[in-house]
C-alpha positions as CSV (number, residue, x, y, z in Angstrom):
1,M,-0.5,18.0,6.6
2,P,-3.2,15.7,5.4
3,N,-5.9,13.9,7.3
4,R,-4.5,10.5,8.1
5,K,-7.2,9.6,10.7
6,Y,-7.5,6.2,8.7
7,Q,-4.5,5.1,8.9
8,F,-3.1,3.0,11.9
9,L,-0.1,1.5,10.6
10,P,3.6,3.3,11.2
11,D,5.2,4.9,8.5
12,Y,7.2,3.3,5.9
13,L,11.1,3.2,6.6
14,P,13.1,5.5,4.4
15,D,14.2,2.7,2.0
16,K,10.7,1.0,1.7
17,Y,9.3,4.5,0.9
18,D,12.3,5.6,-1.5
19,T,11.5,1.8,-3.2
20,L,7.7,2.6,-3.6
21,K,8.9,6.1,-5.1
22,A,10.8,4.6,-7.5
23,S,8.4,2.3,-8.5
24,I,5.8,4.7,-8.7
25,A,7.9,7.4,-10.8
26,E,8.6,4.4,-13.5
27,S,5.1,2.4,-13.8
28,G,2.5,4.9,-12.3
29,V,0.5,3.7,-9.7
30,E,-0.8,0.3,-9.8
31,V,-3.4,0.3,-7.1
32,P,-5.9,3.6,-7.0
33,I,-6.0,4.9,-3.4
34,V,-9.5,4.2,-1.7
35,V,-11.2,7.5,-0.9
36,D,-14.7,8.0,1.0
37,Q,-17.4,9.9,-0.2
38,E,-16.2,13.3,1.5
39,G,-12.8,12.6,-0.2
40,N,-10.9,11.5,2.8
41,V,-8.1,8.9,2.4
42,I,-9.3,5.5,3.5
43,D,-6.2,3.6,1.9
44,G,-3.2,5.1,0.3
45,F,-1.7,7.8,2.1
46,N,2.3,7.0,0.5
47,R,0.8,6.8,-2.9
48,E,-0.9,9.8,-2.7
49,Q,2.2,11.6,-0.8
50,I,4.7,10.6,-3.3
51,C,2.0,11.3,-6.6
52,G,2.4,14.8,-4.8
53,E,6.3,14.8,-4.7
54,L,6.6,13.6,-8.3
55,G,3.7,16.2,-9.4
56,I,1.8,13.3,-11.3
57,S,-2.0,12.2,-11.1
58,C,-2.7,9.4,-8.5
59,P,-5.6,7.8,-9.6
60,K,-8.8,7.4,-6.5
61,E,-11.3,5.0,-6.1
62,V,-14.4,6.6,-4.4
63,R,-16.3,4.3,-1.9
64,H,-19.3,5.4,-0.1
65,F,-19.7,3.8,3.5
66,D,-22.5,3.8,6.3
67,C,-20.2,4.6,9.0
68,E,-17.2,5.4,10.5
69,A,-16.4,1.7,11.9
70,D,-16.6,0.7,8.0
71,K,-13.7,3.0,7.4
72,F,-11.8,2.0,9.8
73,E,-11.9,-1.9,9.2
74,L,-11.3,-1.5,5.6
75,A,-8.5,0.6,6.0
76,L,-7.1,-1.7,8.4
77,R,-7.9,-4.8,6.4
78,L,-6.3,-3.4,3.1
79,N,-2.8,-2.7,4.8
80,C,-3.2,-5.9,6.9
81,R,-2.9,-7.8,3.9
82,R,0.1,-5.8,2.6
83,R,2.2,-5.4,5.3
84,Q,4.2,-8.2,6.9
85,L,4.1,-7.3,10.9
86,N,5.5,-9.1,13.5
87,R,4.0,-9.5,16.9
88,K,4.4,-6.5,18.4
89,Q,3.8,-4.6,15.8
90,K,0.3,-6.4,15.6
91,R,-0.2,-5.8,19.3
92,D,0.5,-2.0,18.9
93,L,-2.1,-2.1,16.1
94,I,-4.7,-3.3,17.9
95,S,-4.4,-0.6,20.8
96,V,-4.3,1.9,18.3
97,Y,-7.4,0.3,16.6
98,L,-8.9,-0.4,20.2
99,S,-8.8,3.6,20.8
100,R,-10.4,4.7,17.2
101,D,-13.3,1.6,17.3
102,P,-13.6,0.7,20.8
103,Q,-17.3,-1.3,19.9
104,I,-15.3,-3.8,17.4
105,A,-15.7,-7.8,18.9
106,D,-12.2,-8.9,19.8
107,N,-12.8,-11.9,17.4
108,H,-13.4,-9.7,14.2
109,L,-10.4,-7.4,14.9
110,A,-8.3,-10.8,15.5
111,E,-9.6,-12.1,12.2
112,I,-9.2,-8.6,10.6
113,I,-5.6,-8.2,11.9
114,G,-4.6,-12.3,11.3
115,G,-2.3,-14.4,13.0
116,V,-3.9,-13.1,16.7
117,S,-6.5,-14.6,18.8
118,K,-9.2,-12.9,20.1
119,N,-7.7,-13.7,23.1
120,T,-4.9,-11.4,22.8
121,V,-7.5,-8.9,21.4
122,A,-9.5,-9.3,24.4
123,E,-6.3,-9.0,26.8
124,I,-4.9,-5.5,24.9
125,R,-8.6,-4.3,25.3
126,K,-8.2,-4.5,29.3
127,Q,-4.9,-2.9,29.3
């Protein structure tokens, strides 16, 4: 199983996954996956998995990072832009993220996720 250290969001539901798979089978990958300088997937776990299942090449964009926090932040930022998350999902995401990057400022995490306040992040941090 691939390293999913930078995946914060839950897996797609089967119908969403199948829709993405059908799109990739028809049109290919439109947005390359992002990997770090060691080849770890930062963004694009589902696209990479689907390409493997289909036996096709998966385009990659290699980015160089100075620290783990930068990788975590990019993974979160890119995924939050693509997915529509409800209140509970955002709260769960904050909790998971804080366990991996506890040094992030409350207001900064709130801004990355969007639709939550720094007070919400602080409340979840206390728990």
